[in-house]
Structures are given as structure tokens and as C-alpha cells.
Phi, psi and omega in degrees: 000323180297322180296318184290331175296309183291333173298315179297326177290311186294320185272045165239153185303306185297309177299322177300316182292327177300313180296316179297316181296322179293325181282330181273345185297131178271348184237173179294141184231139178243167181298326182293314179293322177303320177301314176298316184297314185265008178052063178222164176281152180307309184301321180293322180294312181300318176301317178292318181295324176298320177294320180292321180297316179301331177272001181076023180263335186224145171239151170256129179241116184285128177231093184070237180275340190259158179240112181284138177264140179219136174278145170276174177306316181293321178294322174297319181293320182294314177302315179295325177291319176298319176299315178301315179299316182296317182289335184275345181273000000 
């Protein structure tokens, strides 16, 4: 059941683009900049990121008051697969 939940989260446009943007980012990325990049509210981005964290796709690294976002190896693999599909369409 958990796998189908995360599948439904990822295969929507905004969450998929969040993973791709995080994977392609050359600089440190935070939830607030990710919200601006994918044109989403901060609270919606955080909610999605929490679901991704539970599924082992994203990690939060606390830096002072801010939380840096990092993709796990699994998250990188999923983001690269999404990017391949997007580029082939």
C-alpha cells in the first residue's frame, strides 16, 4: 500500500519536477527555492517532501535554521528515470 501511495505522489507534475530539479541543481537547494522553481506553495512542497522522505527518496540536512534537501541514491535513480521519460516524449 505504501508503494502505491508514493507512486501516486510522484506521478503528478509538480512532485516529479521537484525530483528532477533537485537532481539537476548545481547549488544547495531548500524547500523555499524549490517551491519557487516548481511554482508551488511552500506548505505543499513540504508536505510532498515529507512523503518522499518516508519513502526514502529525500533527506533533510539541518544547517542552522534551514533544512538543506538532498536526494538519496534511490531518489536520484527515480529522478533520472523521470527525466529520461520526459525527454523521450
